[in-house]
ZAMARGU-4260 file (C-alpha; in steps of 0.2 Angstrom, whole numbers, plus 5000, padded with zeros to 4 digits):
<rodrens>
0) 5436/5122/5033 | 5428/5129/5017 | 5411/5133/5024 | 5404/5140/5040 | 5398/5128/5053
5) 5379/5124/5052 | 5367/5122/5067 | 5355/5107/5067 | 5342/5100/5079 | 5340/5081/5081
10) 5323/5073/5081 | 5324/5070/5099 | 5326/5089/5102 | 5345/5090/5104 | 5354/5104/5096
15) 5371/5101/5088 | 5382/5110/5075 | 5394/5103/5062 | 5404/5109/5048 | 5395/5107/5032
20) 5410/5097/5024 | 5412/5085/5038 | 5403/5069/5042 | 5387/5068/5051 | 5394/5065/5068
25) 5392/5081/5079 | 5407/5092/5083 | 5399/5100/5098 | 5382/5096/5106 | 5372/5106/5118
30) 5357/5099/5125 | 5342/5111/5125 | 5326/5101/5129 | 5321/5083/5129 | 5304/5076/5125
35) 5294/5071/5109 | 5301/5074/5093 | 5296/5092/5088 | 5306/5098/5072 | 5310/5116/5071
40) 5301/5121/5055 | 5311/5133/5044 | 5325/5138/5054 | 5336/5122/5057 | 5327/5107/5049
45) 5325/5107/5030 | 5307/5102/5026 | 5300/5097/5010 | 5282/5102/5012 | 5282/5111/4995
50) 5293/5099/4986 | 5278/5091/4978 | 5277/5107/4967 | 5287/5104/4951 | 5303/5115/4950
55) 5307/5123/4934 | 5325/5128/4929 | 5332/5142/4940 | 5331/5160/4933 | 5350/5163/4936
60) 5365/5153/4931 | 5366/5135/4936 | 5370/5134/4955 | 5366/5152/4958 | 5355/5156/4972
65) 5348/5172/4981 | 5354/5174/4998 | 5343/5184/5009 | 5346/5190/5027 | 5337/5179/5040
70) 5323/5188/5050 | 5327/5188/5068 | 5310/5183/5073 | 5309/5165/5079 | 5291/5164/5082
75) 5291/5176/5097 | 5286/5192/5087 | 5303/5200/5088 | 5308/5212/5073 | 5321/5208/5061
80) 5331/5223/5067 | 5333/5216/5084 | 5342/5201/5080 | 5361/5201/5084 | 5373/5198/5069
85) 5374/5181/5064 | 5389/5171/5071 | 5385/5156/5060 | 5375/5152/5044 | 5364/5138/5041
90) 5355/5132/5026 | 5337/5138/5026 | 5322/5129/5017 | 5319/5130/4999 | 5305/5141/4992
95) 5294/5139/4976 | 5290/5155/4967 | 5278/5156/4952 | 5282/5169/4939 | 5272/5171/4922
100) 5285/5161/4913 | 5292/5149/4926 | 5293/5145/4944 | 5308/5152/4953 | 5316/5141/4966
105) 5325/5150/4979 | 5337/5143/4991 | 5343/5156/5004 | 5357/5154/5016 | 5353/5163/5032
110) 5365/5169/5045 | 5358/5169/5062 | 5365/5172/5080 | 5360/5158/5091 | 5351/5164/5106
115) 5348/5150/5118 | 5333/5159/5126 | 5325/5162/5109 | 5328/5143/5105 | 5320/5137/5121
120) 5305/5149/5118 | 5303/5143/5100 | 5305/5125/5105 | 5291/5126/5118 | 5279/5134/5105
125) 5283/5121/5093 | 5281/5107/5105 | 5263/5114/5109 | 5259/5113/5090 | 5267/5097/5086
130) 5252/5086/5089 | 5241/5099/5080 | 5253/5099/5065 | 5252/5080/5063 | 5232/5081/5064
135) 5232/5095/5050 | 5243/5084/5039 | 5230/5070/5038 | 5214/5077/5043 | 5198/5066/5043
140) 5182/5075/5039 | 5165/5068/5040 | 5149/5075/5032 | 5134/5064/5036 | 5138/5046/5033
145) 5153/5051/5021 | 5171/5049/5028 | 5183/5060/5019 | 5202/5062/5020 | 5208/5080/5017
150) 5225/5082/5009 | 5237/5095/5015 | 5231/5113/5013 | 5239/5122/4998 | 5242/5141/5001
155) 5246/5154/4988 | 5255/5170/4993 | 5253/5185/4981 | 5266/5198/4986 | 5275/5209/4974
160) 5290/5210/4985 | 5297/5199/4999 | 5296/5207/5016 | 5293/5202/5034 | 5274/5199/5031
165) 5277/5187/5017 | 5290/5178/5027 | 5278/5177/5042 | 5265/5168/5031 | 5279/5157/5023
170) 5285/5151/5040 | 5267/5149/5047 | 5263/5138/5032 | 5278/5128/5035 | 5274/5126/5053
175) 5256/5121/5049 | 5262/5108/5037 | 5254/5117/5022 | 5261/5117/5004 | 5265/5135/5000
180) 5268/5145/4983 | 5273/5163/4981 | 5268/5173/4966 | 5275/5191/4962 | 5264/5196/4948
185) 5245/5194/4945 | 5249/5184/4929 | 5259/5172/4938 | 5247/5171/4952 | 5232/5166/4941
190) 5243/5154/4931 | 5249/5145/4948 | 5231/5145/4955 | 5224/5137/4939 | 5237/5124/4941
195) 5236/5120/4959 | 5219/5125/4965 | 5224/5132/4982 | 5212/5131/4996 | 5219/5148/5004
200) 5226/5163/4994 | 5234/5178/5003 | 5235/5194/4993 | 5245/5209/4999 | 5232/5224/4999
205) 5244/5236/5008 | 5251/5244/4992 | 5244/5248/4976 | 5259/5254/4966 | 5264/5236/4961
210) 5247/5228/4957 | 5228/5231/4961 | 5224/5218/4974 | 5205/5219/4971 | 5208/5216/4953
215) 5218/5201/4956 | 5205/5194/4968 | 5191/5197/4954 | 5202/5188/4941 | 5204/5173/4952
220) 5185/5173/4957 | 5181/5173/4939 | 5188/5155/4937 | 5178/5140/4942 | 5190/5132/4954
225) 5189/5148/4965 | 5171/5143/4971 | 5179/5134/4986 | 5194/5145/4989 | 5196/5157/5004
230) 5205/5173/4999 | 5213/5183/5013 | 5217/5202/5011 | 5232/5208/5020 | 5229/5227/5024
235) 5239/5240/5033 | 5237/5244/5051 | 5225/5258/5053 | 5231/5274/5060 | 5224/5279/5077
240) 5219/5296/5068 | 5208/5288/5055 | 5192/5278/5057 | 5194/5259/5053 | 5189/5256/5035
245) 5174/5245/5031 | 5176/5227/5025 | 5162/5229/5012 | 5173/5234/4997 | 5184/5219/5001
250) 5169/5207/5001 | 5162/5215/4985 | 5179/5211/4977 | 5178/5193/4982 | 5188/5192/4998
255) 5182/5181/5012 | 5193/5189/5026 | 5203/5203/5031 | 5220/5202/5040 | 5228/5217/5048
260) 5246/5218/5045 | 5256/5208/5058 | 5272/5199/5053 | 5272/5188/5069 | 5273/5170/5064
265) 5261/5165/5078 | 5248/5178/5072 | 5250/5172/5054 | 5249/5154/5060 | 5234/5157/5070
270) 5225/5165/5056 | 5228/5151/5044 | 5223/5138/5057 | 5207/5147/5060 | 5203/5148/5041
275) 5207/5129/5039 | 5195/5124/5053 | 5182/5136/5048 | 5180/5141/5030 | 5192/5128/5022
280) 5184/5113/5031 | 5166/5120/5026 | 5171/5122/5008 | 5179/5105/5008 | 5162/5097/5014
285) 5153/5107/5000 | 5165/5100/4987 | 5161/5083/4993 | 5142/5087/4990 | 5146/5088/4972
290) 5148/5069/4972 | 5131/5068/4980 | 5123/5079/4967 | 5132/5069/4953 | 5124/5053/4960
295) 5107/5061/4961 | 5108/5068/4943 | 5112/5050/4937 | 5099/5041/4948 | 5085/5033/4938
300) 5073/5037/4952 | 5064/5054/4952 | 5070/5065/4967 | 5063/5081/4973 | 5069/5091/4988
305) 5058/5104/4995 | 5060/5116/5010 | 5050/5114/5026 | 5037/5125/5019 | 5036/5114/5003
310) 5046/5126/4991 | 5054/5116/4978 | 5073/5117/4979 | 5080/5103/4968 | 5074/5091/4956
315) 5085/5078/4946 | 5084/5075/4928 | 5074/5059/4931 | 5061/5070/4939 | 5061/5081/4924
320) 5058/5067/4912 | 5045/5059/4923 | 5035/5075/4925 | 5039/5084/4909 | 5045/5100/4917
325) 5061/5108/4915 | 5069/5112/4932 | 5069/5130/4929 | 5050/5129/4929 | 5050/5121/4946
330) 5063/5128/4957 | 5057/5141/4969 | 5039/5136/4967 | 5028/5129/4980 | 5021/5112/4978
335) 5003/5119/4980 | 5006/5129/4964 | 5008/5113/4953 | 4992/5105/4945 | 4985/5090/4955
340) 4978/5074/4949 | 4960/5071/4954 | 4963/5053/4955 | 4969/5053/4973 | 4958/5051/4988
345) 4952/5068/4994 | 4961/5067/5011 | 4977/5059/5005 | 4987/5075/5005 | 4981/5079/5023
350) 4986/5062/5028 | 5004/5064/5020 | 5007/5081/5028 | 5001/5075/5045 | 5013/5061/5044
355) 5029/5070/5038 | 5026/5086/5049 | 5028/5074/5064 | 5045/5069/5057 | 5039/5052/5051
360) 5043/5044/5034 | 5028/5042/5023 | 5027/5029/5009 | 5012/5025/4997 | 5005/5027/4980
365) 5001/5044/4974 | 4994/5050/4957 | 5003/5065/4950 | 4999/5076/4935 | 5012/5079/4922
370) 5015/5095/4913 | 5005/5088/4898 | 4990/5085/4909 | 4991/5066/4910 | 4990/5058/4927
375) 5003/5045/4932 | 5004/5033/4946 | 5019/5034/4957 | 5026/5025/4972 | 5032/5039/4983
380) 5043/5039/4998 | 5044/5056/5008 | 5058/5058/5021 | 5059/5073/5032 | 5077/5079/5035
385) 5081/5086/5052 | 5092/5101/5052 | 5098/5115/5064 | 5089/5116/5080 | 5082/5099/5078
390) 5069/5106/5066 | 5063/5099/5049 | 5072/5109/5036 | 5069/5099/5020 | 5058/5085/5013
395) 5066/5073/5001 | 5054/5063/4990 | 5059/5048/4979 | 5046/5044/4966 | 5045/5029/4955
400) 5032/5023/4942 | 5021/5011/4951 | 5014/5000/4937 | 5020/4993/4920 | 5007/5002/4909
405) 5011/5008/4892 | 5006/5025/4897 | 5019/5026/4911 | 5032/5018/4901 | 5030/5031/4887
410) 5037/5044/4899 | 5054/5035/4899 | 5054/5030/4881 | 5068/5037/4870 | 5078/5031/4856
415) 5096/5026/4859 | 5103/5036/4845 | 5094/5052/4849 | 5108/5059/4860 | 5095/5063/4873
420) 5100/5062/4891 | 5085/5053/4897 | 5084/5035/4901 | 5085/5021/4888 | 5069/5014/4881
425) 5058/5004/4892 | 5051/4987/4887 | 5033/4982/4887 | 5031/4965/4894 | 5013/4960/4895
430) 5003/4973/4886 | 5012/4978/4870 | 5003/4986/4855 | 4988/4991/4866 | 4979/5008/4862
435) 4981/5019/4877 | 4964/5026/4883 | 4961/5030/4901 | 4944/5026/4907 | 4935/5039/4918
440) 4940/5035/4936 | 4938/5051/4944 | 4937/5050/4963 | 4919/5052/4969 | 4916/5054/4987
445) 4903/5041/4992 | 4898/5050/5007 | 4893/5067/4999 | 4875/5072/4998 | 4877/5078/4981
450) 4883/5061/4974 | 4881/5060/4955 | 4869/5049/4946 | 4872/5031/4944 | 4876/5033/4925
455) 4891/5044/4929 | 4897/5033/4943 | 4908/5022/4931 | 4920/5012/4942 | 4920/5026/4955
460) 4931/5015/4967 | 4945/5011/4954 | 4952/5028/4957 | 4955/5024/4975 | 4963/5007/4973
465) 4981/5013/4971 | 4979/5025/4985 | 4972/5013/4998 | 4981/5014/5014 | 4982/4996/5017
470) 5000/4993/5017 | 5010/4977/5021 | 5028/4973/5019 | 5025/4961/5004 | 5015/4975/4995
475) 5030/4986/4997 | 5041/4973/4989 | 5029/4971/4974 | 5029/4989/4971 | 5048/4989/4971
480) 5049/4975/4959 | 5036/4983/4948 | 5046/4999/4947 | 5062/4989/4943 | 5053/4981/4928
485) 5052/4998/4920 | 5070/5000/4915 | 5075/4981/4915 | 5080/4971/4900 | 5067/4959/4894
490) 5075/4944/4902 | 5076/4952/4919 | 5058/4958/4917 | 5052/4941/4913 | 5061/4934/4928
495) 5053/4948/4939 | 5036/4943/4932 | 5039/4926/4939 | 5044/4932/4956 | 5028/4942/4956
500) 5018/4927/4952 | 5026/4918/4967 | 5023/4932/4979 | 5005/4934/4974 | 5001/4916/4977
505) 5009/4914/4994 | 5003/4919/5011 | 5013/4935/5014 | 5000/4948/5014 | 4996/4950/5033
510) 4997/4969/5036 | 5005/4977/5051 | 4989/4981/5058 | 4984/4996/5069 | 4968/5005/5072
515) 4965/5019/5061 | 4961/5031/5076 | 4958/5030/5094 | 4939/5028/5093 | 4933/5016/5106
520) 4920/5008/5094 | 4933/5004/5082 | 4945/4997/5095 | 4932/4986/5102 | 4926/4980/5085
525) 4945/4976/5081 | 4947/4967/5097 | 4930/4958/5096 | 4931/4952/5078 | 4949/4951/5073
530) 4957/4943/5088 | 4954/4927/5098 | 4953/4937/5114 | 4962/4934/5130 | 4965/4917/5137
535) 4951/4910/5147 | 4949/4913/5166 | 4950/4897/5176 | 4934/4889/5181 | 4924/4898/5167
540) 4918/4886/5153 | 4905/4890/5140 | 4893/4876/5136 | 4880/4876/5122 | 4862/4875/5129
545) 4855/4866/5114 | 4860/4851/5104 | 4870/4857/5090 | 4869/4841/5080 | 4850/4841/5077
550) 4844/4826/5068 | 4832/4829/5053 | 4823/4813/5055 | 4809/4820/5065 | 4806/4835/5053
555) 4792/4834/5040 | 4796/4831/5022 | 4799/4848/5013 | 4787/4853/5000 | 4792/4855/4982
560) 4797/4871/4973 | 4781/4870/4963 | 4770/4868/4979 | 4776/4884/4986 | 4762/4895/4994
565) 4757/4910/4984 | 4763/4922/4998 | 4781/4914/4998 | 4781/4914/4979 | 4777/4932/4978
570) 4791/4936/4990 | 4803/4927/4979 | 4798/4936/4963 | 4812/4949/4964 | 4825/4938/4972
575) 4837/4942/4958 | 4836/4961/4963 | 4848/4969/4975 | 4832/4977/4983 | 4825/4960/4988
580) 4818/4961/5005 | 4824/4946/5015 | 4814/4950/5030 | 4797/4949/5021 | 4803/4931/5016
585) 4808/4927/5034 | 4790/4933/5040 | 4780/4923/5027 | 4791/4907/5029 | 4790/4908/5048
590) 4809/4910/5050 | 4813/4897/5037 | 4819/4908/5022 | 4834/4898/5018 | 4825/4882/5011
595) 4814/4892/5000 | 4827/4905/4994 | 4840/4891/4992 | 4828/4880/4981 | 4825/4895/4969
600) 4843/4901/4968 | 4851/4883/4967 | 4838/4879/4953 | 4843/4895/4943 | 4862/4891/4944
605) 4859/4872/4939 | 4866/4865/4955 | 4857/4849/4955 | 4862/4846/4937 | 4880/4849/4941
610) 4880/4838/4957 | 4869/4825/4949 | 4857/4825/4963 | 4838/4826/4964 | 4828/4841/4969
615) 4822/4830/4984 | 4840/4828/4990 | 4843/4846/4988 | 4828/4851/4998 | 4832/4838/5012
620) 4850/4845/5013 | 4843/4863/5014 | 4831/4859/5028 | 4845/4850/5038 | 4856/4865/5036
625) 4843/4877/5041 | 4838/4867/5056 | 4855/4869/5063 | 4855/4888/5063 | 4849/4895/5079
630) 4833/4904/5077 | 4835/4912/5094 | 4850/4922/5088 | 4846/4940/5084 | 4858/4940/5070
635) 4867/4924/5066 | 4852/4914/5061 | 4846/4906/5044 | 4839/4923/5039 | 4857/4930/5039
640) 4862/4914/5029 | 4849/4917/5016 | 4854/4935/5015 | 4872/4930/5012 | 4866/4917/4999
645) 4856/4931/4990 | 4871/4943/4989 | 4882/4929/4983 | 4870/4924/4969 | 4868/4943/4965
650) 4887/4944/4963 | 4889/4928/4953 | 4877/4937/4940 | 4889/4951/4937 | 4897/4950/4920
655) 4915/4951/4926 | 4913/4938/4940 | 4903/4926/4929 | 4918/4928/4916 | 4931/4924/4929
660) 4923/4908/4937 | 4918/4891/4931 | 4902/4882/4936 | 4911/4872/4950 | 4916/4889/4958
665) 4898/4895/4957 | 4892/4879/4965 | 4905/4880/4979 | 4901/4898/4982 | 4882/4895/4984
670) 4885/4880/4996 | 4898/4890/5006 | 4886/4905/5008 | 4872/4893/5014 | 4883/4884/5027
675) 4895/4898/5032 | 4887/4901/5049 | 4878/4885/5053 | 4876/4882/5072 | 4883/4899/5076
680) 4880/4901/5095 | 4878/4920/5093 | 4895/4924/5102 | 4911/4929/5094 | 4927/4919/5093
685) 4935/4929/5107 | 4920/4925/5119 | 4922/4906/5115 | 4941/4907/5118 | 4939/4917/5135
690) 4925/4905/5140 | 4936/4890/5137 | 4922/4882/5126 | 4924/4864/5119 | 4925/4872/5102
695) 4939/4883/5106 | 4949/4869/5114 | 4945/4858/5099 | 4951/4871/5086 | 4966/4878/5097
700) 4958/4895/5098 | 4961/4898/5080 | 4946/4902/5068 | 4935/4892/5080 | 4918/4896/5073
705) 4923/4895/5055 | 4931/4879/5057 | 4916/4872/5066 | 4904/4878/5052 | 4913/4869/5039
710) 4916/4853/5048 | 4898/4852/5054 | 4891/4856/5037 | 4900/4841/5029 | 4896/4830/5044
715) 4877/4834/5042 | 4878/4831/5023 | 4887/4815/5022 | 4879/4806/5038 | 4863/4803/5029
720) 4861/4798/5010 | 4844/4807/5009 | 4853/4824/5011 | 4870/4820/5004 | 4871/4831/4989
725) 4889/4825/4985 | 4885/4807/4984 | 4884/4806/4965 | 4900/4816/4960 | 4917/4808/4958
730) 4930/4809/4971 | 4941/4822/4962 | 4927/4833/4959 | 4921/4831/4977 | 4939/4835/4984
735) 4940/4850/4973 | 4923/4856/4978 | 4926/4853/4997 | 4942/4862/4997 | 4934/4877/4988
740) 4920/4877/5001 | 4931/4876/5016 | 4943/4890/5009 | 4928/4902/5006 | 4920/4899/5024
745) 4937/4901/5032 | 4939/4918/5023 | 4925/4925/5032 | 4935/4925/5048 | 4939/4943/5052
750) 4957/4940/5058 | 4963/4939/5040 | 4951/4952/5034 | 4965/4964/5028 | 4976/4950/5021
755) 4962/4945/5009 | 4958/4963/5004 | 4976/4967/5002 | 4980/4952/4991 | 4964/4955/4980
760) 4969/4974/4978 | 4987/4970/4973 | 4984/4954/4963 | 4967/4958/4954 | 4963/4976/4955
765) 4980/4984/4951 | 4984/4973/4936 | 4966/4974/4930 | 4967/4993/4931 | 4983/4993/4921
770) 4976/4983/4907 | 4960/4993/4906 | 4970/5009/4905 | 4979/5002/4890 | 4965/4993/4881
775) 4948/4996/4873 | 4941/4981/4882 | 4934/4982/4899 | 4925/4966/4900 | 4938/4953/4902
780) 4947/4952/4918 | 4966/4949/4919 | 4970/4931/4920 | 4952/4927/4923 | 4955/4908/4923
785) 4970/4907/4933 | 4966/4896/4949 | 4975/4908/4961 | 4965/4923/4954 | 4949/4912/4955
790) 4952/4909/4974 | 4955/4927/4977 | 4939/4932/4969 | 4929/4919/4978 | 4936/4924/4995
795) 4932/4942/4991 | 4915/4938/4985 | 4909/4929/5001 | 4917/4941/5012 | 4907/4955/5004
800) 4891/4945/5004 | 4894/4941/5023 | 4895/4960/5028 | 4885/4968/5014 | 4872/4975/5027
805) 4878/4993/5025 | 4876/4992/5007 | 4858/4986/5008 | 4843/4998/5006 | 4842/5009/5021
810) 4827/5000/5029 | 4836/4983/5028 | 4852/4991/5034 | 4844/4998/5049 | 4836/4982/5053
815) 4852/4972/5052 | 4861/4985/5062 | 4848/4983/5076 | 4850/4964/5076 | 4869/4963/5076
820) 4869/4976/5090 | 4857/4966/5100 | 4867/4950/5098 | 4883/4960/5104 | 4873/4967/5119
825) 4868/4949/5124 | 4886/4944/5123 | 4891/4958/5134 | 4878/4954/5147 | 4883/4936/5148
830) 4902/4941/5149 | 4897/4952/5164 | 4886/4938/5172 | 4900/4925/5170 | 4914/4936/5175
835) 4923/4935/5158 | 4933/4948/5150 | 4921/4960/5141 | 4928/4959/5123 | 4918/4974/5117
840) 4914/4986/5131 | 4905/4999/5120 | 4892/4987/5116 | 4883/4990/5133 | 4865/4991/5129
845) 4863/5005/5142 | 4877/5016/5134 | 4880/5011/5117 | 4878/5022/5102 | 4873/5011/5087
850) 4876/5025/5074 | 4894/5027/5081 | 4897/5008/5080 | 4890/5008/5062 | 4901/5022/5057
855) 4916/5014/5064 | 4912/4997/5056 | 4910/5005/5039 | 4926/5016/5040 | 4937/5002/5046
860) 4931/4986/5037 | 4918/4991/5023 | 4924/5006/5013 | 4941/4999/5007 | 4934/4982/5004
865) 4919/4987/4994 | 4929/5000/4984 | 4940/4985/4979 | 4925/4974/4975 | 4916/4988/4966
870) 4931/4991/4955 | 4931/4973/4950 | 4912/4969/4949 | 4905/4986/4945 | 4892/4988/4958
875) 4885/5006/4957 | 4869/5002/4966 | 4878/4995/4981 | 4890/5010/4982 | 4875/5022/4981
880) 4866/5013/4996 | 4883/5013/5006 | 4884/5032/5003 | 4866/5035/5008 | 4867/5024/5024
885) 4883/5032/5030 | 4875/5049/5028 | 4861/5042/5039 | 4872/5036/5053 | 4882/5052/5052
890) 4867/5062/5054 | 4861/5052/5069 | 4878/5054/5077 | 4879/5072/5074 | 4863/5074/5083
895) 4870/5063/5097 | 4856/5051/5094 | 4859/5033/5099 | 4844/5025/5091 | 4842/5018/5074
900) 4831/5031/5066 | 4828/5050/5067 | 4814/5054/5079 | 4804/5061/5065 | 4805/5044/5056
905) 4800/5034/5071
</rodrens>
């Protein structure tokens, strides 16, 4: 035989030996162990873990190979010198060694003496690590939602000379399934690292005569790929006579770990495995984060990441472009240090912080101030990020421009050929070539005692429109579409315009309603006014005590407008003013103010001419309608109807309202205001539903009173030709007018309060504000003649007129507050008598605080609605009264006074 026999281990764990020039059939077989396949790495089975590294030509003659003596250690920690002389030789695995010029491939033939006991020991160790080895080769790593597959680890050994320590790491790499390279010089080490980007580097630090290990480490750390590499220093065992050296010099040089010299394969293996599952796995996750930051850098949305104490840690280029800052000016600064816009509601930041500090996401509209000083409107989403210990560690803010004004578009405007890294030029779709001039819309607190003069209160509510807290799913969709338009092609933007038109004309605006606080007054108001109450209790039925369909045949003929007594005429002199006192008219007309005020208002707006009816018919109709209001009601009587008619007429006189509606709308609004509460029983819808009244049954517990008011109004009108004001108009006009009246009266139902306000804000206020900011003209509302916009304006107008009491002069406001409270007290009394559910328990005449109830009503229903209406109609006088009245109620509440006036005013 030309060659010595070689020893091999089968995949099943059976050892056999054969002559190298014979066939593959075993010559002699000795069974050592059975079980799962566990290849003996390095000693007997040739592995190709490093074969993926390209081999260059050998440094010696073709076929030449270095032959080194095999180390006797088989994973048990025995020294090379303890091994018996080899009886046979076997082919060892090939190594790849990198030099400055070439990588030297070494193939060593090792002579070993088989020791059965050592083989058994080694097989047990390998069997224990077999499963771990398979997992290491194809490790799956997760970072957040990302799922990553880690390639086999690459290790670079930098040893000037081959010795037992380098061999220990070599065989350990082989056992762990790592790809391993060896470099003998600093130059070849750097060249090999720049080619392979190893995860682990082991540098021999025991001797300094061959190379300076710390200098080698620094040279590697000076390269970009080394950011995620773990470098291990092999140091000599410290003598017992010397104190152990500090690791700080090694850390300063760039090393991550220190390894005390130990040539045991197991010791080297354990060190490498710990590094992989510790630093290498962590560095692998950090490398994956680069892809996330790349995505953030190329995202069109502005992104800001802050610490839990609001220190800015990251902003992306889109944020820099939007705000006009360079990231170097922002990183490390607290948000409180940056300039704030004065267009936000005063308590908005507190609201946001309260929300996110609880770990909840906040979404809404916010005004930010750019570096240039301009205020821009953003749709902001702030998400808390939970970290170690379950605590909030970061806040991530996504910011998008909220509306399509030219001012906001200018922030993103660039020329395609400029080479700038910012976004491509945005297109202006609706308001091109407008001169950008922002009106003064500084947020002014309507409740402060030092409110500015009326001349300076120019649209004070407009600043609050975009920061209003009313938020429904459909408004979120509209904000997203508005933001998408900013950077969309013209064709896409036009399509999105059409989508917005559809969304704004369909019933998708119901908010996800919740009370603003735990105040029982607010809760009771919501329960009493915005729900249909509980289902009725068996046996309890509410029956009206009067004939609700009164005939007008027994009434005296009404007088003409020219025959009005002087006292009534004097009361009507200032009916065009908001300061008009309806209670004086009630007194001089003996609780019949609606006929007299109606005659004058309808005459001023030319209602008879539009309807082609005589003044006599109109007077008869007004008398019939007023007769069907219950004078016994403390609040819902004909005086309230006259008050709503007066407010509606006042609103119709405002320039922007007048320019948005045609005469049919005006006539419909005046008629709707007149009839909107006819035959009101002085009880809420919830009461009627709980009592099982005939009306609740008739209208299926849905908008019971509002449906009854409109139905009865038309019944009373058409049943007698003498009072039929519609008898002379054609069918089409009548149907249009009737539909408008019905729609307006039904809008006064409080269950849809936030739906109407929300739609008005998003479809009227916000587009109008955008146009005003980019235009010189402030008089023409956006799309003023669009039918859908006219409907929204009419609904908002009658809603505001219906609950305008808090905006009246203080004396009138106080009187109305007393009347509505008395009516609610009476309802609570009757609910208790009949054993019905008490809808509004706080309205108990023995315990109720009227100031608290007024504060709750203003906070929950009035403020946002009148801010929106004021932004459209410009009503500084009303807003001033609202501020004064609110202050009055707050003062009473602070003094724990439950009456309507201060003791000194009584």
